[in-house]
N, C-alpha and C positions, 0 to 999 in steps of 0.2 A: 756285772753289767758287762758285755762284752762289746767290742768297738771293732766293726767292719772285718770281724772275722778274723782278727790276728790272735786271738788267744790271749790279749792284755785286758785285764779289768781296770778300769779307770775307779778311781776313788775321789769324792768330792767333798771338802770339809764342809761344815756345817757353817753358815753366814751368821756372823754375832751383832746385832744391833742394826739401826739403818745403816744405808751408804750415806754418806756425806761427801761433798765438794772437798777437796782437800785444801787447807787453808782456812775454811769457816769454821768458826765456832759458835756454839750455840749460847745464848744469855739464860742464866738461870731463871725459872719459872720462878712466879711469888710461892706456889705451894711447894717448891723443893728446899726453900730457904728456911732457917728457924725463925721462929717467933721474934718481931722485933729488929731483923736484921734488916737494912734499907737494901732497895733494889740498885745494883748500879747503873749507870746509866749506857746507853747502847755505843758501841764503838764508832769511832769515826774512821771512814777507811783512808789509807794512805795513798798519795798519788796525786795526778795534776787535778782530776776533777773534771769540769765540764769545760765550755769554751771561756776563754777569758775575753773581754770585751777590750778593744782598745781605742784609745783615742784617735780620731782622725790626723794623718801626719800633715804638719804645716811646712810649707816650702821655707828652706834654709837659704836667706839673701847672703851673697858672700858680698860684702862691702870693701874688701880689701881690693878688689882689681880697678882698673882704669880701663873706662869706656870712651875710646877714641872712633874716628872717622877716617878714612884714608883712602887712596886708589892704588890698585893691583898694578904693578909696574912690569913685573916677571914670573914665569910659572917654572916651579922646579918638580922633581919626581917626588913621588907620595905625598902628594895634596900640600904640599908647600911652595909658599908663594912671598915674593918681595913686595912689601906694602909701604908707600910713602903716605906716612900721615899728614894732617892738615897743618901741623906745626913745622913740617920739613923734615923730621927726622924719618929715616928708613929702617924698617926692621924687617925680620923673616916671621913670619905667620903661618901657622898650619891650619888647617880645614877643623872646625869643631865636629864632634860626632853626630849631631843632629842633621848638620849638613852633608856628611857623608852617607848618612843613611837613608835621606831622600835624592840622594844624587843630585844636589844644587852644583851646576856647573859655574866657575869663576872662572873668568879669561881676562888677561890683561886689558885694563881699561875702566874695569867694573869698581863702581864705589862698595866699599865693605865696612860694615863695624867690627872695629877690632878690640879684645879684652887683653890689656896688659896686666901683667902680674907686678907688684911694686918692688919684685926682688930682683927682676930681671927685663930690662926697659928695651933689651932688644929683641926679643921675642913675643909673638902674641899668639893669639886664636882668633882666628876669622868666625864670629857668631851671627852675621847677616849680612846677605847681598841687598843692596838697594837697589831699588828701582830708578834707572837714570840713562846715563848715557848711553853703555851697551845694552841694556836692557832688551 
């Protein structure tokens, strides 16, 4: 066989047997097995399989925070405020992420809900701006 006039003859080797996908093996058929030999079960494929159903997530309630009400006295840069609590203590509180996301404006004189960690009672997180005096 001549290829494109180059004078080179191409020779193809004959194909032996059917073309199979790599990694796939065939199960022996019953008529290929000797008499009395049981047929092996089909192989299970390895891997992740289909979609796994997950149980719906339940919200985790953190009970170790203290929720108090206070009034903003002074504002500082980077969403930090000086808040006077109902019990008379003054703390430094930062704005919660949800309030930052929705750009809730907090000015001095606003009543706010503050969450305090039991580990540091001088710092807190403002979680809600109450409708009240300066609203």
